[in-house]
SEGUKE-916278 format. One line per field, with one value per atom (N, C-alpha, C, CB): residue number from 0; atom name; x, y, z. Coordinates in Angstrom, 2 decimals, m for minus. Atoms other than C-alpha are relative to their C-alpha. Glycine has a CB too. Example, Ala and Ser with C-alpha at 12.3 -4.5 7.8 and 13.67 -1.06 7.14 Angstrom:
REM SEGUKE-916278
n	(0;0;0;0;1;1;1;1)
atom	(N;CA;C;CB;N;CA;C;CB)
u	(0.89;12.30;0.90;m0.99;m0.82;13.67;m0.77;0.41)
v	(m1.19;m4.50;1.20;0.03;m1.19;m1.06;1.09;0.46)
w	(0.00;7.80;0.00;1.25;m0.06;7.14;0.73;m1.42)
***
This chain:
REM SEGUKE-916278
n	(0;0;0;0;1;1;1;1;2;2;2;2;3;3;3;3;4;4;4;4;5;5;5;5;6;6;6;6;7;7;7;7;8;8;8;8;9;9;9;9;10;10;10;10;11;11;11;11;12;12;12;12;13;13;13;13;14;14;14;14;15;15;15;15;16;16;16;16;17;17;17;17;18;18;18;18;19;19;19;19;20;20;20;20;21;21;21;21;22;22;22;22;23;23;23;23;24;24;24;24;25;25;25;25;26;26;26;26;27;27;27;27;28;28;28;28;29;29;29;29;30;30;30;30;31;31;31;31;32;32;32;32;33;33;33;33;34;34;34;34;35;35;35;35;36;36;36;36;37;37;37;37;38;38;38;38;39;39;39;39;40;40;40;40;41;41;41;41;42;42;42;42;43;43;43;43;44;44;44;44;45;45;45;45;46;46;46;46;47;47;47;47;48;48;48;48;49;49;49;49;50;50;50;50;51;51;51;51;52;52;52;52;53;53;53;53;54;54;54;54;55;55;55;55;56;56;56;56;57;57;57;57;58;58;58;58;59;59;59;59;60;60;60;60;61;61;61;61;62;62;62;62;63;63;63;63;64;64;64;64;65;65;65;65;66;66;66;66;67;67;67;67;68;68;68;68;69;69;69;69;70;70;70;70;71;71;71;71;72;72;72;72;73;73;73;73;74;74;74;74;75;75;75;75;76;76;76;76;77;77;77;77;78;78;78;78;79;79;79;79;80;80;80;80;81;81;81;81;82;82;82;82;83;83;83;83;84;84;84;84;85;85;85;85;86;86;86;86;87;87;87;87;88;88;88;88;89;89;89;89;90;90;90;90;91;91;91;91;92;92;92;92;93;93;93;93;94;94;94;94;95;95;95;95;96;96;96;96;97;97;97;97;98;98;98;98;99;99;99;99;100;100;100;100;101;101;101;101;102;102;102;102;103;103;103;103;104;104;104;104;105;105;105;105;106;106;106;106;107;107;107;107;108;108;108;108;109;109;109;109;110;110;110;110;111;111;111;111;112;112;112;112;113;113;113;113;114;114;114;114;115;115;115;115;116;116;116;116;117;117;117;117;118;118;118;118;119;119;119;119;120;120;120;120;121;121;121;121;122;122;122;122;123;123;123;123;124;124;124;124;125;125;125;125;126;126;126;126;127;127;127;127;128;128;128;128;129;129;129;129;130;130;130;130;131;131;131;131;132;132;132;132;133;133;133;133;134;134;134;134;135;135;135;135;136;136;136;136;137;137;137;137;138;138;138;138;139;139;139;139;140;140;140;140;141;141;141;141;142;142;142;142;143;143;143;143;144;144;144;144;145;145;145;145;146;146;146;146;147;147;147;147;148;148;148;148;149;149;149;149;150;150;150;150;151;151;151;151;152;152;152;152;153;153;153;153;154;154;154;154;155;155;155;155;156;156;156;156;157;157;157;157;158;158;158;158;159;159;159;159;160;160;160;160;161;161;161;161;162;162;162;162;163;163;163;163;164;164;164;164;165;165;165;165;166;166;166;166;167;167;167;167;168;168;168;168)
atom	(N;CA;C;CB;N;CA;C;CB;N;CA;C;CB;N;CA;C;CB;N;CA;C;CB;N;CA;C;CB;N;CA;C;CB;N;CA;C;CB;N;CA;C;CB;N;CA;C;CB;N;CA;C;CB;N;CA;C;CB;N;CA;C;CB;N;CA;C;CB;N;CA;C;CB;N;CA;C;CB;N;CA;C;CB;N;CA;C;CB;N;CA;C;CB;N;CA;C;CB;N;CA;C;CB;N;CA;C;CB;N;CA;C;CB;N;CA;C;CB;N;CA;C;CB;N;CA;C;CB;N;CA;C;CB;N;CA;C;CB;N;CA;C;CB;N;CA;C;CB;N;CA;C;CB;N;CA;C;CB;N;CA;C;CB;N;CA;C;CB;N;CA;C;CB;N;CA;C;CB;N;CA;C;CB;N;CA;C;CB;N;CA;C;CB;N;CA;C;CB;N;CA;C;CB;N;CA;C;CB;N;CA;C;CB;N;CA;C;CB;N;CA;C;CB;N;CA;C;CB;N;CA;C;CB;N;CA;C;CB;N;CA;C;CB;N;CA;C;CB;N;CA;C;CB;N;CA;C;CB;N;CA;C;CB;N;CA;C;CB;N;CA;C;CB;N;CA;C;CB;N;CA;C;CB;N;CA;C;CB;N;CA;C;CB;N;CA;C;CB;N;CA;C;CB;N;CA;C;CB;N;CA;C;CB;N;CA;C;CB;N;CA;C;CB;N;CA;C;CB;N;CA;C;CB;N;CA;C;CB;N;CA;C;CB;N;CA;C;CB;N;CA;C;CB;N;CA;C;CB;N;CA;C;CB;N;CA;C;CB;N;CA;C;CB;N;CA;C;CB;N;CA;C;CB;N;CA;C;CB;N;CA;C;CB;N;CA;C;CB;N;CA;C;CB;N;CA;C;CB;N;CA;C;CB;N;CA;C;CB;N;CA;C;CB;N;CA;C;CB;N;CA;C;CB;N;CA;C;CB;N;CA;C;CB;N;CA;C;CB;N;CA;C;CB;N;CA;C;CB;N;CA;C;CB;N;CA;C;CB;N;CA;C;CB;N;CA;C;CB;N;CA;C;CB;N;CA;C;CB;N;CA;C;CB;N;CA;C;CB;N;CA;C;CB;N;CA;C;CB;N;CA;C;CB;N;CA;C;CB;N;CA;C;CB;N;CA;C;CB;N;CA;C;CB;N;CA;C;CB;N;CA;C;CB;N;CA;C;CB;N;CA;C;CB;N;CA;C;CB;N;CA;C;CB;N;CA;C;CB;N;CA;C;CB;N;CA;C;CB;N;CA;C;CB;N;CA;C;CB;N;CA;C;CB;N;CA;C;CB;N;CA;C;CB;N;CA;C;CB;N;CA;C;CB;N;CA;C;CB;N;CA;C;CB;N;CA;C;CB;N;CA;C;CB;N;CA;C;CB;N;CA;C;CB;N;CA;C;CB;N;CA;C;CB;N;CA;C;CB;N;CA;C;CB;N;CA;C;CB;N;CA;C;CB;N;CA;C;CB;N;CA;C;CB;N;CA;C;CB;N;CA;C;CB;N;CA;C;CB;N;CA;C;CB;N;CA;C;CB;N;CA;C;CB;N;CA;C;CB;N;CA;C;CB;N;CA;C;CB;N;CA;C;CB;N;CA;C;CB;N;CA;C;CB;N;CA;C;CB;N;CA;C;CB;N;CA;C;CB;N;CA;C;CB;N;CA;C;CB;N;CA;C;CB;N;CA;C;CB;N;CA;C;CB;N;CA;C;CB;N;CA;C;CB;N;CA;C;CB;N;CA;C;CB;N;CA;C;CB;N;CA;C;CB;N;CA;C;CB;N;CA;C;CB;N;CA;C;CB;N;CA;C;CB;N;CA;C;CB;N;CA;C;CB)
u	(1.34;52.58;m0.94;m0.04;0.86;51.23;m0.10;0.54;0.04;52.10;m0.99;1.38;0.95;50.11;m1.41;0.31;1.33;47.16;m0.43;0.00;0.30;47.32;m0.37;1.19;0.29;47.40;m1.39;1.07;1.33;44.35;m1.08;m0.09;0.94;42.58;m0.21;0.48;0.08;43.38;m0.77;1.41;0.69;42.19;m1.50;0.62;1.40;39.00;m0.72;m0.09;0.58;38.37;m0.26;0.93;0.17;38.89;m1.15;1.30;1.07;36.59;m1.37;0.20;1.25;33.86;m0.37;0.09;0.24;34.24;m0.49;1.28;0.42;34.00;m1.41;0.98;1.34;30.94;m1.05;m0.05;0.93;29.27;m0.25;0.55;0.15;29.92;m0.84;1.38;0.76;28.54;m1.48;0.55;1.40;25.37;m0.63;m0.08;0.53;24.95;m0.32;1.00;0.23;25.30;m1.21;1.25;1.17;22.80;m1.28;0.13;1.17;20.37;m0.35;0.26;0.25;20.78;m0.61;1.32;0.53;20.17;m1.44;0.87;1.36;17.12;m0.98;0.00;0.88;15.67;m0.29;0.64;0.21;16.17;m0.93;1.35;0.88;14.55;m1.43;0.51;1.33;11.64;m0.67;0.10;0.54;11.20;m0.46;1.04;0.35;11.21;m1.26;1.16;1.18;8.70;m1.25;0.21;1.13;6.44;m0.46;0.36;0.33;6.60;m0.75;1.27;0.67;5.65;m1.41;0.80;1.33;2.74;m0.92;0.09;0.80;1.55;m0.42;0.78;0.35;1.68;m1.09;1.25;1.03;m0.30;m1.33;0.43;1.22;m2.81;m0.67;0.31;0.56;m3.25;m0.65;1.09;0.56;m3.81;m1.29;1.03;1.19;m6.29;m1.17;0.31;1.05;m8.22;m0.59;0.57;0.49;m8.44;m0.88;1.19;0.78;m9.67;m1.34;0.79;1.26;m12.29;m0.94;0.26;0.82;m13.52;m0.58;0.83;0.44;m13.70;m1.05;1.20;0.96;m15.49;m1.33;0.57;1.25;m18.05;m0.77;0.29;0.65;m18.75;m0.59;1.00;0.47;m19.07;m1.27;1.10;1.17;m21.51;m1.20;0.30;1.10;m23.61;m0.54;0.48;0.43;m23.69;m0.78;1.23;0.72;m24.73;m1.39;0.81;1.31;m27.51;m0.95;0.17;0.81;m28.72;m0.45;0.79;0.36;m28.64;m1.11;1.24;1.05;m30.72;m1.31;0.41;1.21;m33.16;m0.64;0.34;0.53;m33.49;m0.66;1.13;0.64;m34.47;m1.39;0.88;1.28;m37.45;m1.18;m0.04;1.10;m39.64;m0.27;0.30;0.27;m39.15;m0.56;1.27;0.49;m39.77;m1.49;0.79;1.42;m43.07;m0.85;m0.19;0.74;m44.15;m0.17;0.73;0.08;m43.32;m0.98;1.39;0.94;m45.19;m1.44;0.36;1.35;m48.17;m0.53;0.00;0.43;m48.28;m0.33;1.10;0.23;m48.04;m1.29;1.20;1.22;m50.76;m1.23;0.08;1.12;m53.01;m0.37;0.36;0.24;m52.65;m0.70;1.34;0.61;m53.60;m1.37;0.91;1.28;m56.62;m1.02;0.22;0.94;m58.36;m1.36;0.58;1.33;m62.13;m0.43;m1.05;0.59;m63.81;1.03;m1.00;m1.02;m60.51;0.74;0.99;m0.73;m58.84;1.47;m0.15;m1.44;m55.28;0.69;0.51;m0.65;m53.12;1.51;m0.41;m1.47;m49.51;0.45;0.57;m0.43;m48.41;1.34;m1.06;m1.31;m45.19;0.02;0.40;0.03;m46.28;0.13;m1.32;m0.08;m46.83;1.43;m1.01;m1.37;m43.45;0.99;0.40;m0.86;m41.82;m0.07;m0.39;0.15;m43.26;0.66;m1.49;m0.62;m42.15;1.53;m0.47;m1.45;m38.67;0.52;0.35;m0.39;m38.53;0.11;m1.01;m0.04;m39.36;1.23;m1.32;m1.16;m36.73;1.32;m0.01;m1.24;m34.06;0.22;m0.05;m0.13;m34.78;0.37;m1.32;m0.30;m34.74;1.47;m0.94;m1.40;m31.42;0.95;0.26;m0.83;m29.98;0.07;m0.56;0.03;m31.08;0.80;m1.46;m0.75;m29.66;1.51;m0.45;m1.43;m26.31;0.51;0.23;m0.39;m26.21;0.07;m1.00;0.00;m27.10;1.23;m1.30;m1.20;m24.28;1.24;0.14;m1.13;m21.83;m0.01;m0.05;0.12;m23.14;0.51;m1.46;m0.45;m22.59;1.51;m0.72;m1.45;m19.10;0.73;0.34;m0.61;m18.29;m0.06;m0.69;0.13;m19.58;1.03;m1.44;m1.03;m17.34;1.39;m0.04;m1.30;m14.36;0.18;0.14;m0.06;m15.18;0.32;m1.34;m0.29;m15.22;1.47;m0.92;m1.41;m11.83;0.93;0.32;m0.81;m10.43;m0.02;m0.50;0.10;m11.73;0.78;m1.48;m0.77;m10.21;1.50;m0.35;m1.39;m6.92;0.42;0.22;m0.29;m7.09;0.24;m1.16;m0.15;m7.55;1.34;m1.18;m1.27;m4.58;1.18;0.11;m1.08;m2.40;0.12;m0.25;m0.03;m3.39;0.63;m1.43;m0.59;m2.49;1.50;m0.68;m1.43;0.86;0.75;0.21;m0.62;1.63;0.13;m0.83;m0.05;0.80;1.13;m1.35;m1.08;3.17;1.36;m0.12;m1.27;5.95;0.29;m0.04;m0.18;5.41;0.45;m1.31;m0.37;5.60;1.43;m0.99;m1.36;8.73;1.04;0.11;m0.92;10.40;0.16;m0.50;m0.06;9.52;0.90;m1.42;m0.83;11.07;1.46;m0.49;m1.39;14.17;0.69;0.04;m0.63;14.79;0.06;m0.74;0.02;13.70;0.42;m1.38;m0.38;14.47;1.32;m1.11;m1.21;17.03;1.21;m0.26;m1.14;19.21;0.47;m0.37;m0.36;19.09;0.77;m1.26;m0.68;20.09;1.40;m0.83;m1.31;22.91;0.98;m0.16;m0.89;24.27;0.63;m0.75;m0.56;24.78;1.10;m1.10;m1.04;26.97;1.24;m0.49;m1.24;30.45;1.06;0.43;m1.06;33.17;1.32;0.04;m1.27;36.35;1.15;0.06;m1.18;39.57;1.03;0.58;m1.02;42.04;0.89;m0.65;m0.96;44.97;m0.14;1.46;0.08;44.79;1.42;m0.87;m1.34;47.87;m0.14;0.85;0.02;48.57;1.20;m0.03)
v	(0.16;m31.63;0.98;0.22;m0.97;m28.42;m0.34;1.42;0.43;m29.80;m1.12;m0.44;1.12;m32.96;0.53;m1.07;m0.60;m30.91;0.77;0.93;m0.75;m28.68;m0.97;0.88;1.01;m31.77;m0.60;m1.12;0.54;m33.25;1.04;m0.47;m1.08;m29.91;0.17;1.31;m0.12;m29.70;m1.18;0.09;1.20;m33.30;0.09;m1.28;m0.13;m32.63;1.03;0.40;m1.05;m29.44;m0.53;1.22;0.60;m31.30;m0.99;m0.69;0.99;m34.12;0.68;m0.91;m0.75;m31.62;0.64;1.07;m0.61;m29.84;m1.05;0.69;1.07;m33.11;m0.46;m1.19;0.43;m34.15;1.03;m0.24;m1.06;m30.79;m0.06;1.39;0.12;m31.18;m1.22;m0.09;1.23;m34.74;0.22;m1.17;m0.28;m33.61;0.96;0.59;m0.95;m30.66;m0.70;1.14;0.74;m32.98;m0.92;m0.83;0.86;m35.41;0.81;m0.71;m0.88;m32.52;0.35;1.28;m0.35;m31.45;m1.20;0.46;1.20;m35.04;m0.24;m1.23;0.22;m35.39;1.01;0.11;m1.03;m32.11;m0.31;1.40;0.33;m33.15;m1.21;m0.29;1.17;m36.54;0.39;m1.08;m0.46;m34.81;0.78;0.88;m0.76;m32.43;m0.96;1.00;0.99;m35.38;m0.77;m0.99;0.73;m37.31;0.87;m0.50;m0.91;m34.27;0.23;1.35;m0.18;m33.71;m1.23;0.25;1.23;m37.36;m0.07;m1.23;0.00;m37.06;1.00;0.34;m1.00;m33.89;m0.49;1.32;0.57;m35.66;m1.07;m0.61;1.00;m38.57;0.66;m0.91;m0.73;m36.10;0.56;1.14;m0.53;m34.42;m1.11;0.69;1.14;m37.83;m0.48;m1.15;0.43;m38.78;0.96;m0.11;m1.00;m35.52;m0.20;1.44;0.27;m36.28;m1.25;m0.16;1.24;m39.81;0.23;m1.10;m0.31;m38.44;0.72;0.87;m0.72;m36.06;m0.96;1.11;0.99;m38.88;m0.93;m0.81;0.90;m41.13;0.69;m0.51;m0.75;m38.41;0.08;1.42;m0.02;m38.10;m1.36;0.42;1.36;m41.89;m0.28;m1.01;0.21;m41.97;0.75;0.45;m0.79;m39.20;m0.68;1.43;0.69;m41.10;m1.27;m0.34;1.22;m44.34;0.34;m0.79;m0.41;m42.55;0.41;1.16;m0.42;m41.01;m1.21;0.98;1.22;m44.41;m0.77;m0.91;0.67;m45.92;0.76;m0.12;m0.82;m43.01;m0.19;1.49;0.16;m43.47;m1.36;0.17;1.32;m47.13;m0.01;m1.06;m0.04;m46.08;0.07;1.20;m0.17;m45.00;m1.29;1.15;1.26;m48.17;m1.09;m0.51;0.99;m50.24;0.22;0.07;m0.29;m48.46;m0.38;1.48;0.34;m48.90;m1.51;0.55;1.47;m52.63;m0.55;m0.62;0.45;m53.12;0.35;0.62;m0.41;m51.17;m0.90;1.48;0.89;m53.27;m1.39;m0.09;1.32;m56.45;0.00;m0.42;m0.11;m55.26;0.12;1.21;m0.21;m54.10;m1.32;1.05;1.30;m57.48;m0.96;m0.61;0.93;m59.32;0.47;m0.20;m0.55;m57.04;0.16;1.33;m0.16;m57.35;m0.63;m0.64;0.55;m57.77;m1.07;1.13;1.08;m60.90;m0.81;0.57;0.81;m62.51;m0.79;0.90;0.83;m65.37;0.40;m1.50;m0.22;m65.02;m1.02;m0.08;0.89;m66.44;0.11;0.35;0.03;m67.51;m0.29;m1.09;0.14;m66.88;0.70;0.58;m0.63;m65.61;1.49;m0.17;m1.42;m61.99;0.17;0.66;m0.04;m62.60;m0.32;m1.00;0.37;m64.33;1.11;m1.31;m1.10;m61.46;1.18;0.46;m1.09;m58.87;m0.33;0.32;0.43;m60.86;0.05;m1.42;m0.02;m61.23;1.45;m0.74;m1.41;m57.50;0.61;0.80;m0.50;m56.65;m0.58;m0.37;0.66;m59.17;0.61;m1.49;m0.59;m57.68;1.41;0.07;m1.35;m54.15;m0.08;0.80;0.18;m55.33;m0.42;m1.07;0.43;m57.12;1.15;m1.16;m1.15;m54.04;1.01;0.68;m0.94;m51.79;m0.55;0.29;0.62;m54.25;0.06;m1.46;m0.07;m54.37;1.44;m0.50;m1.41;m50.56;0.39;0.91;m0.31;m50.35;m0.62;m0.53;0.63;m52.80;0.81;m1.46;m0.84;m50.71;1.33;0.27;m1.24;m47.59;m0.19;0.49;0.27;m49.12;m0.21;m1.23;0.23;m50.26;1.34;m0.98;m1.31;m46.76;0.88;0.70;m0.79;m45.17;m0.48;m0.12;0.54;m47.51;0.48;m1.54;m0.48;m46.59;1.47;m0.26;m1.43;m42.91;0.23;0.69;m0.12;m43.32;m0.32;m0.95;0.36;m45.06;1.10;m1.32;m1.09;m42.30;1.22;0.40;m1.15;m39.61;m0.26;0.30;0.36;m41.47;0.11;m1.44;m0.09;m41.75;1.46;m0.75;m1.43;m38.04;0.64;0.72;m0.56;m37.16;m0.43;m0.44;0.50;m39.36;0.70;m1.53;m0.71;m37.75;1.44;m0.02;m1.38;m34.27;0.07;0.60;0.03;m35.20;m0.24;m1.09;0.27;m36.66;1.22;m1.19;m1.21;m33.52;1.06;0.55;m0.97;m31.36;m0.35;0.06;0.43;m33.44;0.30;m1.51;m0.26;m33.20;1.50;m0.57;m1.45;m29.44;0.51;0.69;m0.40;m29.02;m0.45;m0.58;0.52;m31.21;0.82;m1.48;m0.83;m29.21;1.37;0.15;m1.30;m25.99;m0.06;0.47;0.15;m27.23;m0.19;m1.19;0.29;m28.63;1.20;m1.18;m1.08;m25.68;1.30;0.23;m1.34;m22.63;0.03;0.58;m0.04;m23.70;m0.74;m0.62;0.79;m26.51;0.46;m1.48;m0.35;m25.62;1.43;m0.14;m1.38;m21.91;0.05;0.89;0.04;m22.67;m0.61;m0.81;0.64;m24.95;0.94;m1.29;m0.93;m22.20;1.00;0.75;m0.93;m20.03;m0.66;0.52;0.72;m22.73;m0.10;m1.41;0.03;m22.17;m0.62;1.44;0.66;m24.51;0.66;m1.54;m0.68;m22.58;m0.92;1.35;0.79;m24.44;0.92;m0.68;m0.80;m23.11;m0.92;1.09;0.77;m24.31;0.41;0.21;m0.26;m24.63;0.03;m1.07;m0.05;m23.53;0.18;1.14;m0.05;m23.95;0.75;m1.39)
w	(m0.49;119.23;m0.72;1.52;0.69;117.68;m1.48;0.17;1.40;114.22;m0.20;m0.47;0.07;114.90;0.15;1.08;m0.18;116.19;m1.24;1.22;1.22;113.13;m1.12;m0.42;1.04;110.88;0.22;0.01;m0.29;112.65;m0.28;1.46;0.28;112.42;m1.49;0.62;1.45;108.72;m0.59;m0.61;0.48;108.13;0.34;0.63;m0.42;110.09;m0.87;1.49;0.84;108.13;m1.41;m0.05;1.34;104.82;m0.01;m0.45;m0.08;105.94;0.07;1.23;m0.09;106.89;m1.34;1.08;1.30;103.57;m1.01;m0.51;0.91;101.62;0.33;0.09;m0.40;103.63;m0.41;1.52;0.41;102.97;m1.50;0.39;1.46;99.22;m0.37;m0.68;0.26;99.29;0.29;0.86;m0.37;101.07;m1.01;1.43;0.99;98.66;m1.31;m0.24;1.24;95.67;0.15;m0.39;m0.25;97.21;m0.05;1.37;0.06;97.67;m1.45;0.80;1.41;94.03;m0.75;m0.70;0.66;92.87;0.44;0.32;m0.54;95.14;m0.60;1.54;0.57;93.88;m1.46;0.13;1.41;90.26;m0.14;m0.70;0.03;90.92;0.35;0.98;m0.41;92.65;m1.14;1.27;1.13;89.69;m1.10;m0.55;1.03;87.28;0.40;m0.22;m0.47;89.41;m0.08;1.44;0.04;89.68;m1.45;0.66;1.42;85.91;m0.54;m0.83;0.43;85.31;0.56;0.44;m0.61;87.74;m0.70;1.50;0.70;85.98;m1.38;m0.12;1.30;82.61;0.16;m0.69;m0.28;84.09;0.32;1.15;m0.34;85.51;m1.25;0.99;1.25;82.11;m0.82;m0.83;0.73;80.49;0.66;m0.08;m0.74;83.20;m0.23;1.50;0.25;82.70;m1.40;0.15;1.36;78.96;m0.03;m0.98;m0.06;79.71;0.69;0.73;m0.68;82.12;m0.95;1.26;0.97;79.45;m1.05;m0.69;0.99;76.91;0.59;m0.51;m0.65;79.39;0.23;1.34;m0.16;80.14;m1.32;0.52;1.32;76.41;m0.32;m1.10;0.24;76.16;0.80;0.35;m0.86;79.08;m0.55;1.45;0.59;77.51;m1.25;m0.34;1.22;74.20;0.32;m0.88;m0.39;75.92;0.56;1.05;m0.54;77.84;m1.13;1.00;1.15;74.58;m0.81;m0.90;0.75;72.83;0.72;m0.19;m0.77;75.64;m0.13;1.50;0.14;75.45;m1.38;0.23;1.37;71.68;m0.21;m1.01;0.11;72.20;0.63;0.66;m0.70;74.33;m0.97;0.95;0.95;71.42;m0.81;m0.96;0.71;69.30;0.93;m0.67;m0.95;72.44;0.25;1.32;m0.23;73.12;m1.22;0.33;1.22;69.48;m0.10;m1.25;0.08;69.56;1.03;0.20;m1.03;72.84;m0.37;1.35;0.39;71.54;m1.12;m0.46;1.09;68.36;0.54;m1.09;m0.59;70.40;0.82;0.88;m0.79;72.81;m0.90;0.93;0.92;69.96;m0.66;m1.07;0.66;68.27;0.96;m0.50;m0.95;71.45;0.47;1.19;m0.46;72.14;m1.13;0.67;1.12;68.77;0.35;m1.30;m0.33;69.24;m1.01;0.04;0.80;67.93;m0.78;m0.96;0.68;66.91;1.06;m0.85;m0.95;68.65;0.03;m0.36;m0.08;69.90;m0.88;1.47;0.96;67.19;0.18;m1.46;m0.02;67.38;m1.43;1.03;1.39;63.83;m0.19;m0.97;0.23;62.20;0.36;m1.44;m0.34;62.71;1.51;m0.52;m1.47;66.44;0.46;0.63;m0.37;66.71;m0.35;m0.69;0.42;64.81;0.96;m1.40;m0.97;67.20;1.34;0.21;m1.25;70.23;m0.14;0.40;0.23;68.71;m0.05;m1.31;0.07;67.97;1.40;m0.85;m1.38;71.61;0.72;0.77;m0.62;72.73;m0.45;m0.32;0.53;70.46;0.58;m1.54;m0.56;71.66;1.48;m0.19;m1.43;75.29;0.18;0.63;m0.08;74.74;m0.30;m0.98;0.37;73.07;1.15;m1.26;m1.12;75.96;1.17;0.43;m1.11;78.51;m0.27;0.20;0.35;76.64;0.16;m1.46;m0.16;76.50;1.48;m0.73;m1.44;80.21;0.67;0.67;m0.56;81.03;m0.35;m0.51;0.40;79.01;0.77;m1.52;m0.76;80.76;1.42;0.01;m1.37;84.20;0.05;0.58;0.08;83.18;m0.19;m1.17;0.24;81.90;1.24;m1.18;m1.24;85.11;1.03;0.59;m0.91;87.14;m0.41;0.01;0.48;84.95;0.30;m1.51;m0.30;85.39;1.48;m0.38;m1.44;89.18;0.29;0.82;m0.19;89.02;m0.51;m0.73;0.55;86.81;0.93;m1.40;m0.90;89.17;1.30;0.32;m1.19;92.14;m0.30;0.47;0.43;90.25;m0.14;m1.33;0.16;89.42;1.36;m0.73;m1.34;93.09;0.61;0.90;m0.54;94.09;m0.66;m0.20;0.71;91.40;0.48;m1.51;m0.49;92.56;1.40;0.02;m1.35;96.14;m0.08;0.86;0.16;95.04;m0.51;m0.96;0.55;93.02;1.10;m1.20;m1.09;96.05;0.98;0.75;m0.89;98.21;m0.62;0.32;0.69;95.60;m0.03;m1.44;0.03;95.28;1.36;m0.43;m1.35;99.04;0.32;1.03;m0.25;99.25;m0.75;m0.43;0.78;96.47;0.65;m1.44;m0.66;98.24;1.23;0.39;m1.21;101.47;m0.38;0.84;0.37;99.77;m0.65;m0.95;0.75;97.44;0.79;m1.30;m0.59;99.35;1.46;m0.13;m1.41;102.87;0.25;0.85;m0.32;103.15;m0.81;m0.25;0.85;100.18;0.29;m1.49;m0.32;100.99;1.33;0.08;m1.29;104.59;m0.15;1.02;0.20;103.43;m0.68;m0.82;0.68;101.20;0.97;m1.09;m0.99;104.27;0.83;0.92;m0.74;105.81;m0.88;0.43;0.76;104.53;0.89;m0.48;m0.75;105.68;m0.35;m0.29;0.23;106.09;0.41;0.80;m0.32;105.94;0.67;m1.30;m0.67;108.40;0.83;0.90;m0.78;110.24;1.45;m0.50;m1.43;113.94;0.54;0.73;m0.59;115.75;1.50;m0.62;m1.46;119.39;0.51;0.61)
***
């Protein structure tokens, strides 16, 4: 009877030891996966920051291009107005008039295309900034999880030592 109890005690002790090793290995794997995921998120964050910087430069360039179209637009409008306000001359629809109207139209179309690109770039910038915020939050969660797993759970598990011993009655 005491031999059977000792055998069961030994089997139970072995089973507990194996289970502890399995859990420890699972923890090590989980920690490594978490480190890999966090590293990938940090790389994505760095790429997103670069894209945000590039998008800000693009937006500044588009705003400058729109601003630079203002002066030619004013000149074209002034020439068109001056032509229509000439004293003692009838309003004439000639090739020069058509050319001035076309010039104003081309500048207007160009400004509208630039404004559309600007709005599209601003939307992309908002999406990038939203993505950046989500990545930062994910990295914070991963960092916290790693801290818990490494400094608390794993440290606590290391203090648990399964001793194999024989039980005798």
